DSSP file (Angstrom, degrees, kcal/mol; ACC not computed):
  #  RESIDUE AA STRUCTURE BP1 BP2  ACC     N-H-->O    O-->H-N    N-H-->O    O-->H-N    TCO  KAPPA ALPHA  PHI   PSI    X-CA   Y-CA   Z-CA
    1    1 A M     >        0   0    0      0, 0.0     4,-2.0     0, 0.0     5,-0.1   0.000 360.0 360.0 360.0 -43.6    0.0    0.0    0.0
    2    2 A F  H  >  +     0   0    0      1,-0.2     4,-2.1     2,-0.2     5,-0.1   0.860 360.0  56.2 -64.7 -35.0    2.8    2.4    0.9
    3    3 A L  H  > S+     0   0    0      2,-0.2     4,-2.3     1,-0.2    -1,-0.2   0.901 106.2  49.6 -64.0 -42.7    4.5    1.5   -2.4
    4    4 A L  H  > S+     0   0    0      1,-0.2     4,-2.7     2,-0.2     5,-0.3   0.900 108.9  53.0 -62.4 -40.7    1.4    2.5   -4.4
    5    5 A F  H  X S+     0   0    0     -4,-2.0     4,-2.3     1,-0.2    -2,-0.2   0.917 110.2  47.6 -60.9 -43.2    1.3    5.8   -2.5
    6    6 A L  H  X S+     0   0    0     -4,-2.1     4,-2.4     2,-0.2    -2,-0.2   0.901 112.0  49.9 -64.5 -41.2    5.0    6.5   -3.4
    7    7 A I  H  X S+     0   0    0     -4,-2.3     4,-2.4     2,-0.2    -2,-0.2   0.951 114.6  42.6 -63.6 -49.8    4.4    5.6   -7.0
    8    8 A F  H  X S+     0   0    0     -4,-2.7     4,-2.3     1,-0.2    -1,-0.2   0.857 113.7  52.2 -68.5 -34.2    1.4    7.9   -7.4
    9    9 A S  H  X S+     0   0    0     -4,-2.3     4,-2.6    -5,-0.3    -1,-0.2   0.912 110.4  49.0 -64.9 -41.8    3.0   10.6   -5.4
   10   10 A G  H  X S+     0   0    0     -4,-2.4     4,-2.4     2,-0.2    -2,-0.2   0.910 111.9  48.1 -63.6 -43.3    6.0   10.4   -7.7
   11   11 A L  H  X S+     0   0    0     -4,-2.4     4,-2.1     2,-0.2    -2,-0.2   0.902 112.0  50.2 -64.2 -40.6    3.8   10.5  -10.8
   12   12 A F  H  X S+     0   0    0     -4,-2.3     4,-1.6     2,-0.2    -2,-0.2   0.940 112.5  45.6 -63.7 -47.2    1.9   13.5   -9.4
   13   13 A L  H  X S+     0   0    0     -4,-2.6     4,-1.0     1,-0.2    -1,-0.2   0.881 111.7  52.9 -63.7 -38.2    5.1   15.4   -8.6
   14   14 A F  H  < S+     0   0    0     -4,-2.4    -1,-0.2     1,-0.2     3,-0.2   0.881 109.5  49.4 -63.3 -38.0    6.6   14.6  -12.0
   15   15 A S  H  < S+     0   0    0     -4,-2.1    -1,-0.2     1,-0.2    -2,-0.2   0.794 117.1  38.9 -75.7 -27.3    3.4   15.9  -13.8
   16   16 A I  H >< S+     0   0    0     -4,-1.6     3,-1.4     1,-0.2     4,-0.5   0.483  86.8  98.5-100.1  -1.8    3.3   19.2  -11.9
   17   17 A W  G >< S+     0   0    0     -4,-1.0     3,-1.8     1,-0.3     4,-0.4   0.863  75.7  59.8 -54.1 -42.2    7.1   19.9  -11.9
   18   18 A P  G >  S+     0   0    0      0, 0.0     3,-1.1     0, 0.0    -1,-0.3   0.777  93.8  67.2 -60.6 -23.3    7.0   22.3  -14.9
   19   19 A L  G <  S+     0   0    0     -3,-1.4    -2,-0.2     1,-0.2    -3,-0.1   0.747  97.3  53.7 -67.6 -21.2    4.6   24.5  -13.0
   20   20 A F  G <  S+     0   0    0     -3,-1.8    -1,-0.2    -4,-0.5     2,-0.1   0.539  88.5  98.8 -90.0  -7.6    7.5   25.3  -10.6
   21   21 A L  S <  S-     0   0    0     -3,-1.1     3,-0.1    -4,-0.4     0, 0.0  -0.489  73.9-133.7 -79.0 151.1    9.9   26.4  -13.3
   22   22 A E  S    S+     0   0    0      1,-0.2     2,-0.4    -2,-0.1    -1,-0.1   0.877  90.9  23.8 -70.8 -37.8   10.4   30.1  -14.0
   23   23 A E        -     0   0    0      2,-0.0     2,-0.6    -3,-0.0    -1,-0.2  -0.995  69.0-146.7-135.0 132.5   10.1   29.7  -17.8
   24   24 A I        -     0   0    0     -2,-0.4     2,-0.5    -3,-0.1    -5,-0.0  -0.881  19.9-143.8 -98.9 123.4    8.5   26.9  -19.8
   25   25 A I        -     0   0    0     -2,-0.6     2,-0.6     2,-0.0    -2,-0.0  -0.751  14.5-171.4 -92.3 126.3   10.3   26.2  -23.0
   26   26 A N    >   +     0   0    0     -2,-0.5     3,-0.6     1,-0.1     4,-0.5  -0.882  11.9 172.7-120.1  98.2    8.2   25.4  -26.0
   27   27 A D  T 3>  +     0   0    0     -2,-0.6     4,-2.1     1,-0.2     5,-0.2   0.625  67.0  82.0 -77.5 -13.2   10.3   24.2  -29.0
   28   28 A K  H 3> S+     0   0    0      1,-0.2     4,-2.8     2,-0.2    -1,-0.2   0.862  85.3  56.7 -63.3 -36.0    7.2   23.3  -31.0
   29   29 A E  H <> S+     0   0    0     -3,-0.6     4,-2.2     1,-0.2    -1,-0.2   0.926 109.3  45.3 -62.4 -44.3    6.6   26.9  -32.1
   30   30 A D  H  > S+     0   0    0     -4,-0.5     4,-2.5     2,-0.2    -1,-0.2   0.894 112.7  51.8 -64.5 -39.3   10.1   27.1  -33.6
   31   31 A Y  H  X S+     0   0    0     -4,-2.1     4,-2.4     2,-0.2    -2,-0.2   0.912 109.8  48.9 -63.8 -42.9    9.6   23.7  -35.2
   32   32 A D  H  X S+     0   0    0     -4,-2.8     4,-2.4     2,-0.2    -1,-0.2   0.905 111.1  50.1 -63.4 -41.0    6.3   24.7  -36.8
   33   33 A L  H  X S+     0   0    0     -4,-2.2     4,-2.5     2,-0.2    -2,-0.2   0.915 110.3  49.7 -64.3 -42.7    7.9   27.9  -38.1
   34   34 A L  H  X S+     0   0    0     -4,-2.5     4,-2.7     2,-0.2    -2,-0.2   0.914 111.0  49.8 -62.3 -42.1   10.8   26.0  -39.7
   35   35 A N  H  X S+     0   0    0     -4,-2.4     4,-2.5     2,-0.2    -2,-0.2   0.918 111.1  49.5 -61.9 -42.7    8.4   23.5  -41.3
   36   36 A T  H  X S+     0   0    0     -4,-2.4     4,-2.4     1,-0.2    -2,-0.2   0.919 112.3  47.4 -62.5 -44.2    6.3   26.4  -42.7
   37   37 A L  H  X S+     0   0    0     -4,-2.5     4,-2.4     2,-0.2    -2,-0.2   0.908 111.8  49.9 -64.8 -41.8    9.4   28.1  -44.1
   38   38 A E  H  X S+     0   0    0     -4,-2.7     4,-2.1     2,-0.2    -2,-0.2   0.905 111.6  48.6 -63.5 -41.2   10.7   24.9  -45.6
   39   39 A R  H  X S+     0   0    0     -4,-2.5     4,-2.2     2,-0.2    -2,-0.2   0.917 111.5  49.4 -64.6 -42.5    7.3   24.2  -47.3
   40   40 A R  H  X S+     0   0    0     -4,-2.4     4,-2.3     1,-0.2    -2,-0.2   0.897 109.6  52.2 -63.6 -39.9    7.2   27.8  -48.6
   41   41 A K  H  X S+     0   0    0     -4,-2.4     4,-2.2     2,-0.2    -1,-0.2   0.912 109.1  49.9 -61.9 -42.7   10.7   27.4  -50.0
   42   42 A S  H  X S+     0   0    0     -4,-2.1     4,-2.0     1,-0.2    -2,-0.2   0.902 110.1  50.6 -62.8 -41.2    9.7   24.2  -51.8
   43   43 A I  H  X S+     0   0    0     -4,-2.2     4,-2.1     1,-0.2    -1,-0.2   0.915 110.2  49.5 -63.5 -42.5    6.7   25.8  -53.3
   44   44 A L  H  X S+     0   0    0     -4,-2.3     4,-2.2     1,-0.2    -1,-0.2   0.876 107.6  54.0 -66.5 -36.5    8.8   28.7  -54.6
   45   45 A Y  H  X S+     0   0    0     -4,-2.2     4,-2.1     1,-0.2    -1,-0.2   0.906 108.9  49.3 -62.2 -39.7   11.3   26.4  -56.1
   46   46 A R  H  X S+     0   0    0     -4,-2.0     4,-2.6     1,-0.2    -2,-0.2   0.879 108.3  53.7 -65.5 -36.8    8.5   24.7  -58.0
   47   47 A E  H  X S+     0   0    0     -4,-2.1     4,-2.7     2,-0.2    -2,-0.2   0.887 107.4  51.0 -64.0 -38.3    7.3   28.1  -59.1
   48   48 A I  H  X S+     0   0    0     -4,-2.2     4,-2.8     2,-0.2    -2,-0.2   0.922 110.6  48.8 -63.9 -43.5   10.7   28.8  -60.5
   49   49 A Q  H  X S+     0   0    0     -4,-2.1     4,-2.5     2,-0.2    -2,-0.2   0.925 112.6  47.9 -61.3 -43.8   10.7   25.5  -62.4
   50   50 A Y  H  X S+     0   0    0     -4,-2.6     4,-2.5     2,-0.2    -2,-0.2   0.924 112.3  49.0 -62.5 -44.5    7.2   26.3  -63.8
   51   51 A L  H  X S+     0   0    0     -4,-2.7     4,-2.1     2,-0.2    -2,-0.2   0.904 110.7  50.8 -62.6 -42.1    8.3   29.8  -64.8
   52   52 A D  H  X S+     0   0    0     -4,-2.8     4,-2.5     2,-0.2    -1,-0.2   0.919 111.0  48.7 -61.2 -43.7   11.5   28.4  -66.5
   53   53 A N  H  X S+     0   0    0     -4,-2.5     4,-1.6     1,-0.2    -2,-0.2   0.910 110.2  50.7 -63.6 -42.1    9.4   25.9  -68.4
   54   54 A E  H  <>S+     0   0    0     -4,-2.5     5,-2.9     1,-0.2     6,-0.7   0.882 112.3  47.9 -63.2 -37.2    6.9   28.5  -69.5
   55   55 A Y  H ><5S+     0   0    0     -4,-2.1     3,-1.5     3,-0.2    -2,-0.2   0.910 108.9  52.8 -69.4 -41.8    9.8   30.7  -70.7
   56   56 A F  H 3<5S+     0   0    0     -4,-2.5    -1,-0.2     1,-0.3    -2,-0.2   0.778 110.6  47.0 -68.4 -25.4   11.5   27.8  -72.6
   57   57 A I  T 3<5S-     0   0    0     -4,-1.6    -1,-0.3    -5,-0.2    -2,-0.2   0.240 117.4-114.6 -98.8  14.5    8.3   27.0  -74.5
   58   58 A D  T < 5S+     0   0    0     -3,-1.5    -3,-0.2     2,-0.1    -2,-0.1   0.807  77.9 128.2  62.1  35.9    7.8   30.7  -75.3
   59   59 A N  S   <S+     0   0    0     -5,-2.9     2,-0.3    -6,-0.2    -4,-0.2   0.503  71.8  42.0 -92.5  -6.3    4.6   31.2  -73.3
   60   60 A I  S    S-     0   0    0     -6,-0.7    -2,-0.1    -5,-0.2    -1,-0.1  -0.997  85.3-119.1-141.4 142.5    6.0   34.2  -71.5
   61   61 A N     >  -     0   0    0     -2,-0.3     4,-2.4     1,-0.1     5,-0.2  -0.311  30.4-106.5 -82.2 169.2    8.1   37.1  -72.7
   62   62 A V  H  > S+     0   0    0      1,-0.2     4,-2.9     2,-0.2     5,-0.2   0.879 115.1  51.2 -63.8 -43.2   11.6   37.9  -71.5
   63   63 A E  H  > S+     0   0    0      1,-0.2     4,-2.4     2,-0.2     5,-0.2   0.935 113.5  44.0 -63.1 -46.6   10.7   41.0  -69.4
   64   64 A D  H  > S+     0   0    0      2,-0.2     4,-2.7     1,-0.2     5,-0.3   0.907 114.3  51.1 -63.9 -41.4    8.0   39.2  -67.5
   65   65 A Y  H  X S+     0   0    0     -4,-2.4     4,-2.7     1,-0.2     5,-0.3   0.948 112.2  45.5 -60.4 -49.8   10.2   36.2  -67.0
   66   66 A N  H  X S+     0   0    0     -4,-2.9     4,-2.1     1,-0.2    -2,-0.2   0.910 116.4  44.3 -63.7 -43.3   13.1   38.2  -65.7
   67   67 A S  H  X S+     0   0    0     -4,-2.4     4,-2.0    -5,-0.2    -1,-0.2   0.926 116.3  46.0 -69.4 -43.0   11.0   40.3  -63.3
   68   68 A S  H  X S+     0   0    0     -4,-2.7     4,-2.3    -5,-0.2    -2,-0.2   0.924 114.3  47.9 -64.9 -43.8    9.0   37.3  -62.0
   69   69 A R  H  X S+     0   0    0     -4,-2.7     4,-2.7    -5,-0.3     5,-0.2   0.896 110.2  52.2 -65.2 -39.3   12.0   35.1  -61.5
   70   70 A A  H  X S+     0   0    0     -4,-2.1     4,-2.1    -5,-0.3    -1,-0.2   0.896 110.2  49.2 -63.7 -39.9   13.9   37.9  -59.7
   71   71 A E  H  X S+     0   0    0     -4,-2.0     4,-2.2     2,-0.2    -2,-0.2   0.925 113.5  45.7 -64.0 -44.7   11.0   38.4  -57.3
   72   72 A I  H  X S+     0   0    0     -4,-2.3     4,-2.6     2,-0.2    -2,-0.2   0.923 113.1  49.0 -66.5 -44.1   10.7   34.7  -56.6
   73   73 A V  H  X S+     0   0    0     -4,-2.7     4,-2.3     1,-0.2    -1,-0.2   0.885 110.5  52.1 -63.5 -38.2   14.5   34.3  -56.1
   74   74 A S  H  X S+     0   0    0     -4,-2.1     4,-2.0    -5,-0.2    -1,-0.2   0.914 110.4  47.8 -63.6 -42.6   14.5   37.3  -53.8
   75   75 A E  H  X S+     0   0    0     -4,-2.2     4,-2.2     2,-0.2    -2,-0.2   0.903 110.9  50.9 -65.4 -40.5   11.7   35.8  -51.7
   76   76 A V  H  X S+     0   0    0     -4,-2.6     4,-2.6     1,-0.2    -2,-0.2   0.901 108.2  53.3 -61.8 -40.8   13.5   32.4  -51.6
   77   77 A S  H  X S+     0   0    0     -4,-2.3     4,-2.1     1,-0.2    -1,-0.2   0.909 109.0  48.4 -61.5 -42.9   16.6   34.2  -50.4
   78   78 A K  H  X S+     0   0    0     -4,-2.0     4,-2.1     2,-0.2    -1,-0.2   0.898 111.7  50.0 -64.1 -40.2   14.7   35.9  -47.6
   79   79 A I  H  X S+     0   0    0     -4,-2.2     4,-2.6     2,-0.2    -2,-0.2   0.908 108.8  51.4 -66.3 -41.4   13.2   32.6  -46.5
   80   80 A I  H  X S+     0   0    0     -4,-2.6     4,-2.6     1,-0.2    -1,-0.2   0.897 108.9  51.7 -63.3 -39.2   16.6   30.9  -46.5
   81   81 A D  H  X S+     0   0    0     -4,-2.1     4,-2.2     2,-0.2    -1,-0.2   0.913 110.6  48.2 -61.2 -42.2   17.9   33.7  -44.3
   82   82 A Q  H  X S+     0   0    0     -4,-2.1     4,-2.6     2,-0.2    -2,-0.2   0.899 110.9  50.9 -64.6 -40.3   15.0   33.1  -41.9
   83   83 A I  H  X S+     0   0    0     -4,-2.6     4,-2.8     2,-0.2    -2,-0.2   0.928 111.3  47.7 -62.7 -45.6   15.6   29.4  -41.9
   84   84 A N  H  X S+     0   0    0     -4,-2.6     4,-2.2     1,-0.2    -1,-0.2   0.885 112.1  49.9 -63.5 -38.6   19.3   29.9  -41.1
   85   85 A L  H  X S+     0   0    0     -4,-2.2     4,-1.9     2,-0.2    -2,-0.2   0.920 112.9  46.1 -65.9 -44.2   18.4   32.4  -38.3
   86   86 A Q  H  X S+     0   0    0     -4,-2.6     4,-1.8     2,-0.2    -2,-0.2   0.906 112.5  51.1 -65.2 -41.3   15.9   29.9  -36.8
   87   87 A S  H  X S+     0   0    0     -4,-2.8     4,-1.2     1,-0.2    -2,-0.2   0.904 110.7  47.7 -63.5 -41.1   18.3   27.0  -37.0
   88   88 A S  H  X S+     0   0    0     -4,-2.2     4,-0.7     1,-0.2    -1,-0.2   0.847 109.7  53.7 -70.2 -32.2   21.0   29.0  -35.3
   89   89 A N  H  < S+     0   0    0     -4,-1.9     3,-0.4     1,-0.2    -1,-0.2   0.844 107.1  51.8 -68.4 -33.0   18.6   30.1  -32.6
   90   90 A Q  H  < S+     0   0    0     -4,-1.8    -1,-0.2     1,-0.2    -2,-0.2   0.786 103.4  58.5 -74.0 -26.6   17.7   26.5  -31.9
   91   91 A D  H  <        0   0    0     -4,-1.2    -1,-0.2     1,-0.2    -2,-0.2   0.717 360.0 360.0 -74.2 -20.0   21.3   25.5  -31.5
   92   92 A I     <        0   0    0     -4,-0.7    -1,-0.2    -3,-0.4    -2,-0.1   0.491 360.0 360.0 -74.3 360.0   21.9   27.9  -28.7
């Protein structure tokens, strides 16, 4: 009987232990943000491929191709910077 009391007391203390900490760390938010950024990067890479294909089959003119591709590449660059920043923050 005393053994059961110790087991349940230990489980109870283990479950409420985070309430006594000053700061609760939630890594899930950073993980979700990284996943979102990675998915967006993949989508933009597919958009670049689609744009390249449209240009190679002459469905889009040179000016539109260059401006659209530059915008997409710029956005990908910003996303990669954010990914690197998030990754370095998680390593700390």
